[in-house]
PAZAPA-4460 file (N, C-alpha, C; in steps of 0.05 Angstrom, whole numbers, plus 32768, in hexadecimal, padded with zeros to 4 digits):
% residues 157
    n_x    n_y    n_z   ca_x   ca_y   ca_z    c_x    c_y    c_z   seq   type   mol
   800F   7FE5   7FFE   8002   8000   8007   8011   8016   8001     1      M     A
   8028   801A   8010   8039   8032   8010   8045   8036   7FF4     2      T     A
   8050   8022   7FEA   805B   8022   7FD0   8047   802D   7FBB     3      Q     A
   8033   8025   7FBE   801C   8030   7FA7   8019   804E   7FB0     4      T     A
   8016   8056   7FCB   8013   8077   7FCB   802E   807F   7FC2     5      C     A
   803E   807A   7FC6   8058   8083   7FC5   8058   808D   7FA3     6      L     A
   8050   807B   7F94   8057   8079   7F77   8043   808D   7F6A     7      F     A
   8028   809B   7F77   8016   80A9   7F71   801C   80C6   7F7E     8      F     A
   802C   80CB   7F90   8036   80E4   7F95   803E   80FC   7F8A     9      L     A
   804D   80F3   7F74   8054   8106   7F5F   803F   8111   7F4F    10      P     A
   802E   8100   7F4E   8014   8109   7F3D   8001   8118   7F51    11      F     A
   8001   810A   7F68   7FE9   8116   7F7A   7FED   8135   7F80    12      L     A
   8008   8133   7F86   8019   8152   7F8C   800F   8167   7F7A    13      S     A
   8013   815E   7F62   800A   8177   7F4E   7FEE   817F   7F53    14      K     A
   7FD8   8172   7F58   7FC0   8177   7F59   7FB9   817D   7F74    15      Y     A
   7FCA   8176   7F89   7FC4   817F   7FA3   7FCE   81A0   7FA7    16      A     A
   7FE1   81AB   7F99   7FEA   81BF   7F96   7FD6   81D6   7F87    17      L     A
   7FC4   81D0   7F7D   7FB1   81DF   7F71   7FB1   81DC   7F51    18      G     A
   7FC1   81C8   7F48   7FC5   81C4   7F29   7FA8   81B6   7F21    19      S     A
   7F9E   81BF   7F0C   7F86   81B1   7F02   7F8A   819B   7EF2    20      E     A
   7F79   8186   7EF8   7F75   816F   7EEC   7F73   817A   7ECB    21      V     A
   7F89   8170   7EBB   7F7F   816F   7E9B   7F8E   8157   7E90    22      S     A
   7F8A   815A   7E76   7F90   8148   7E63   7FAB   8149   7E63    23      V     A
   7FBA   8165   7E66   7FDE   8164   7E69   7FE4   814F   7E78    24      Y     A
   7FD9   814C   7E97   7FDA   8140   7EA9   7FDA   8122   7EA1    25      G     A
   7FC5   8117   7E8D   7FC2   8101   7E88   7FDC   80F9   7E72    26      D     A
   7FE3   8107   7E62   7FF8   8104   7E54   8015   80FB   7E5D    27      V     A
   8018   8110   7E73   802B   810C   7E83   802D   80F1   7E8D    28      Y     A
   8017   80ED   7E9F   8014   80CD   7EA5   801B   80B7   7E94    29      S     A
   800F   80BA   7E7B   8015   80A6   7E63   8038   80A5   7E5E    30      F     A
   803F   80BE   7E5B   8059   80C1   7E5A   806C   80B0   7E6D    31      G     A
   806A   80B4   7E83   8075   80A5   7E97   8071   8089   7E93    32      I     A
   8054   8080   7E8F   8051   8066   7E88   8065   8054   7E72    33      L     A
   8066   8066   7E61   8075   805B   7E4A   8098   805C   7E50    34      L     A
   80A1   8070   7E5F   80BB   8071   7E69   80BD   8058   7E7B    35      L     A
   80AB   804E   7E8F   80AE   803A   7EA0   80AC   801D   7E91    36      E     A
   809F   801E   7E7B   8099   8004   7E6B   80BA   8002   7E5E    37      M     A
   80C3   8013   7E53   80DA   8011   7E44   80F5   800A   7E58    38      V     A
   80F1   801D   7E6E   810A   801E   7E81   810B   8003   7E93    39      T     A
   80F3   8001   7E95   80EF   7FEE   7EB3   80F4   7FFC   7ECA    40      G     A
   80F3   8013   7EC8   80F8   8025   7EE8   80E1   802D   7EEF    41      K     A
   80DA   8036   7F06   80C4   8049   7F14   80CE   805E   7F14    42      R     A
   80BD   8075   7F16   80C0   808D   7F21   80CE   8093   7F3F    43      P     A
   80C8   807F   7F4C   80CA   8080   7F69   80E5   806B   7F71    44      T     A
   80F1   8062   7F5A   810C   8051   7F5B   811D   8060   7F6B    45      D     A
   812B   8054   7F7F   813F   8061   7F8D   8157   8069   7F83    46      V     A
   815B   8062   7F69   8173   8070   7F5D   8169   8091   7F53    47      M     A
   814E   8096   7F58   8145   80B1   7F4E   8148   80C5   7F62    48      F     A
   8160   80D8   7F66   8160   80E8   7F7C   8165   80FE   7F6E    49      K     A
   8167   8117   7F7D   816F   8133   7F76   815B   8138   7F61    50      D     A
   816B   8142   7F4A   815E   814C   7F30   8162   8134   7F1A    51      S     A
   8168   8119   7F27   8165   8101   7F13   814A   80F7   7F1A    52      L     A
   8138   80F4   7F02   8120   80E5   7F05   811C   80D5   7EEA    53      N     A
   8107   80C7   7EE8   8101   80B3   7ED3   8102   80C3   7EB8    54      L     A
   80F8   80DD   7EB7   80FA   80EE   7E9E   8117   80F0   7E96    55      H     A
   8120   80FE   7EA5   8141   8101   7EA1   8151   80EB   7E9D    56      E     A
   814E   80D7   7EAA   815B   80B8   7EA6   8153   80B3   7E8C    57      F     A
   813F   80B6   7E7E   8136   80AD   7E65   8144   80C0   7E51    58      S     A
   8141   80D8   7E5C   814E   80EB   7E41   8170   80E4   7E3E    59      K     A
   817D   80DA   7E54   8198   80DB   7E57   8198   80BA   7E49    60      M     A
   818B   80AA   7E49   8187   8091   7E3C   8190   8092   7E20    61      A     A
   8184   80AB   7E16   8185   80A9   7DF5   819E   80A9   7DE9    62      L     A
   81B2   80BD   7E02   81CE   80BC   7DF3   81DC   80A1   7DF5    63      S     A
   81CE   808D   7E04   81E3   8077   7E05   81D4   805A   7DF2    64      K     A
   81E3   8046   7DF1   81D9   8030   7DE2   81BF   8028   7DF1    65      P     A
   81AA   8020   7DE2   818F   8017   7DE8   8190   8002   7E07    66      L     A
   819F   7FEF   7DFB   81A6   7FD5   7E10   81A9   7FE1   7E2A    67      I     A
   81B7   7FF4   7E31   81BF   7FFD   7E4C   81AA   8004   7E58    68      E     A
   8193   8012   7E4F   8180   801D   7E59   8165   8015   7E5D    69      S     A
   8163   7FFC   7E47   8149   7FF5   7E49   8145   7FD9   7E63    70      I     A
   8127   7FDA   7E6B   8123   7FBF   7E7C   8130   7FA8   7E70    71      D     A
   813C   7F9B   7E84   8149   7F84   7E7E   8136   7F6D   7E78    72      P     A
   8119   7F70   7E80   8105   7F56   7E75   8102   7F5C   7E59    73      I     A
   8101   7F77   7E50   80F9   7F83   7E38   810F   7F7E   7E24    74      L     A
   8127   7F80   7E2A   8140   7F77   7E20   8145   7F58   7E14    75      Q     A
   8139   7F4C   7E26   813B   7F2C   7E27   8124   7F27   7E10    76      E     A
   810E   7F35   7E12   80F2   7F2F   7DFB   8100   7F3E   7DE4    77      E     A
   810C   7F52   7DDF   8114   7F5E   7DC9   812F   7F53   7DBC    78      V     A
   813E   7F4B   7DCC   8158   7F41   7DBE   8158   7F1E   7DBD    79      W     A
   814C   7F15   7DCE   814D   7EF9   7DCB   813B   7EEC   7DB5    80      E     A
   8121   7EF1   7DBC   810B   7EDF   7DA8   80F7   7EF6   7DA4    81      K     A
   80E9   7EF0   7D8D   80CA   7EFC   7D8B   80B8   7EE9   7D84    82      S     A
   80A1   7EE9   7D8F   8088   7ED9   7D8C   807A   7EE3   7D6E    83      T     A
   8078   7ED0   7D61   8067   7EDC   7D47   804A   7ECF   7D49    84      C     A
   8036   7ED8   7D38   8019   7ED3   7D39   8016   7EB2   7D37    85      N     A
   802C   7EA7   7D27   8026   7E8F   7D26   8034   7E79   7D3D    86      A     A
   8038   7E87   7D52   8042   7E7D   7D6B   805E   7E6C   7D61    87      N     A
   806C   7E79   7D50   8086   7E6F   7D4C   8097   7E88   7D55    88      T     A
   80B1   7E78   7D5E   80C8   7E8C   7D6D   80DE   7E8F   7D54    89      T     A
   80E4   7EA7   7D50   80F8   7EA5   7D43   810C   7EC5   7D50    90      R     A
   8126   7EC5   7D46   8132   7EDB   7D51   812E   7EF5   7D3D    91      N     A
   8130   7F0D   7D50   8127   7F25   7D4F   813C   7F2C   7D31    92      L     A
   8150   7F28   7D32   815E   7F29   7D1C   8157   7F27   7D00    93      S     A
   8149   7F0E   7CFE   8136   7F0C   7CE8   8125   7F20   7CE3    94      D     A
   8118   7F2D   7CF4   8100   7F45   7CEC   8111   7F64   7CF4    95      I     A
   8129   7F68   7CF1   8137   7F7B   7CF7   813A   7F85   7D0F    96      S     A
   8147   7F7E   7D22   814C   7F86   7D3A   8154   7FA6   7D3E    97      N     A
   815F   7FB1   7D2A   8163   7FD0   7D27   814A   7FDB   7D2A    98      H     A
   8133   7FD0   7D17   811B   7FE3   7D1A   8113   7FE2   7D34    99      R     A
   8111   7FCA   7D3E   8101   7FC9   7D5A   8110   7FD9   7D6F   100      V     A
   812D   7FDB   7D6A   813D   7FF1   7D81   8131   800E   7D73   101      Q     A
   8130   8014   7D5C   8123   802D   7D53   8109   8034   7D64   102      D     A
   80F9   801D   7D5E   80DC   8021   7D6B   80E0   8027   7D87   103      C     A
   80EE   801C   7D9E   80F0   801E   7DB6   80FE   8039   7DBC   104      L     A
   810C   8048   7DAE   811B   805D   7DAF   8102   8071   7DAA   105      I     A
   80F5   806E   7D96   80DE   8082   7D8E   80CC   807C   7DAB   106      S     A
   80C5   806A   7DB2   80B5   8064   7DCB   80BC   8077   7DE1   107      I     A
   80D7   8073   7DE8   80E4   8085   7DFC   80E4   80A1   7DF6   108      L     A
   80E2   80A8   7DDC   80DF   80C5   7DDB   80C5   80D1   7DDE   109      R     A
   80B4   80C2   7DD5   8097   80C5   7DDA   8093   80C8   7DF6   110      I     A
   8098   80B3   7E07   8098   80B7   7E24   80A9   80D0   7E2F   111      G     A
   80BA   80D7   7E28   80CA   80EA   7E2E   80BA   8108   7E27   112      I     A
   80B0   8108   7E12   80A1   8125   7E05   808B   8123   7E11   113      A     A
   8082   8112   7E1B   8062   810D   7E29   8068   8119   7E49   114      C     A
   8080   8113   7E55   8084   8115   7E71   8094   812F   7E72   115      S     A
   8096   8142   7E61   80A3   815C   7E65   8091   816B   7E80   116      E     A
   80A7   8179   7E8B   809C   818B   7EA4   8085   819A   7E9B   117      E     A
   8086   81AB   7E8A   8071   81BD   7E82   8060   81B3   7E71   118      S     A
   8040   81B4   7E7E   8031   81A8   7E6D   8032   81B1   7E51   119      P     A
   8036   81CA   7E4A   8033   81D6   7E2C   804D   81C6   7E19   120      R     A
   8061   81BB   7E23   8073   81B0   7E15   806F   8194   7E10   121      D     A
   8056   8185   7E18   8054   816A   7E15   8044   8166   7DFC   122      R     A
   804A   8151   7DF4   8037   8144   7DDB   801E   8147   7DE4   123      L     A
   8010   814C   7DCC   7FED   8148   7DCD   7FE9   8128   7DC5   124      V     A
   7FD2   8123   7DD4   7FD3   8101   7DD6   7FCC   80F8   7DBA   125      I     A
   7FBF   8106   7DAA   7FBB   8103   7D8A   7FD2   80FD   7D7E   126      N     A
   7FE7   8111   7D84   8007   810A   7D77   800F   80F1   7D85   127      D     A
   800D   80EB   7D9D   8019   80D9   7DA7   800B   80BA   7D9A   128      V     A
   7FF1   80B8   7D98   7FE8   80A4   7D89   7FEC   809C   7D6F   129      L     A
   7FF5   80B4   7D5E   7FFB   80B2   7D40   801B   80A8   7D46   130      A     A
   8023   80B3   7D52   8041   80A7   7D54   8046   808A   7D5E   131      K     A
   8035   8082   7D6F   8034   8068   7D76   802D   8054   7D65   132      L     A
   8011   8060   7D51   800B   8051   7D3B   801D   804E   7D25   133      H     A
   802D   805E   7D23   804C   805B   7D10   805B   8049   7D15   134      I     A
   805F   8047   7D34   8075   8033   7D40   806A   801B   7D3B   135      I     A
   8052   8014   7D41   8040   7FFA   7D3B   8047   7FF6   7D22   136      R     A
   803D   8004   7D0D   8040   7FFB   7CF3   805B   7FEF   7CEE   137      A     A
   8073   8004   7CF5   808E   7FFE   7CEF   8091   7FE1   7CFA   138      T     A
   808B   7FDB   7D10   8090   7FBE   7D1E   8082   7FA7   7D0E   139      L     A
   806B   7FAE   7D05   805B   7F9A   7CFA   8068   7F94   7CDD   140      L     A
   8073   7FA5   7CD2   807E   7FA6   7CB4   8097   7F92   7CB6   141      R     A
   80A9   7F9B   7CCE   80BE   7F90   7CD6   80C1   7F72   7CDB   142      A     A
   80A9   7F6C   7CE5   80A2   7F4E   7CEC   8097   7F3F   7CD4   143      S     A
   808C   7F4E   7CC0   8083   7F3F   7CA8   8061   7F3C   7CB1   144      G     A
   8054   7F47   7CC3   803D   7F41   7CCB   802D   7F58   7CBA   145      V     A
   8018   7F50   7CB2   8006   7F65   7C9E   7FF3   7F6E   7CB5   146      K     A
   7FEF   7F8C   7CB2   7FDC   7F90   7CC5   7FC1   7F8F   7CBC   147      E     A
   7FB5   7F88   7CCA   7F96   7F84   7CC5   7F88   7F9D   7CCD   148      H     A
   7F76   7FAB   7CBE   7F66   7FC9   7CC3   7F4B   7FBA   7CC2   149      V     A
   7F41   7FBF   7CD9   7F26   7FB7   7CDF   7F12   7FD0   7CD8   150      Q     A
   7EFC   7FC9   7CC5   7EEE   7FE2   7CBD   7ED6   7FDB   7CCC   151      K     A
   7ECD   7FFA   7CD9   7EB6   7FF2   7CE6   7EA0   7FFB   7CD3   152      S     A
   7E8D   7FE8   7CDB   7E6C   7FEC   7CCD   7E5D   7FFD   7CDC   153      T     A
   7E51   800A   7CCC   7E3F   801A   7CDB   7E26   800E   7CDC   154      A     A
   7E14   800E   7CF0   7DFE   7FFA   7CEE   7DE0   800E   7CEB   155      I     A
   7DDD   800D   7CD8   7DC5   801C   7CD0   7DA9   8010   7CD5   156      T     A
   7D92   8023   7CE0   7D7D   8018   7CDF   7D68   801F   7CD4   157      S     A
***
């Protein structure tokens, strides 16, 4: 319980200090979530002291080889194997390991842009979604999986 409360303190403190709830706060939270997924670190990690936080750590990670900064479990998934739709496993070098790394870097950049200190400097959620769709399409092309687009049918009465 204490750990959960500590996780929400950075978010709650913004609102407790009189900041209004807004979509900018939602974008910030989504950005932090992306950074957590890629790095495997939490905003409350003991390594974050003074001016170092998850946002700054992630910005610094862009100047290093990706393998040094991403979540070890994600490393294993990305560099060891990939499961295809037909439940066959093959090495990601077959589906362009370089593209996968580029996509992870792009996701890291989106997380950084969403978690900027100033709400006005953050990405708009529509731009975030457009970028994530591009990343998805890139990964699908790299793996040889054809993207299925479902058309919605209108029900008329």
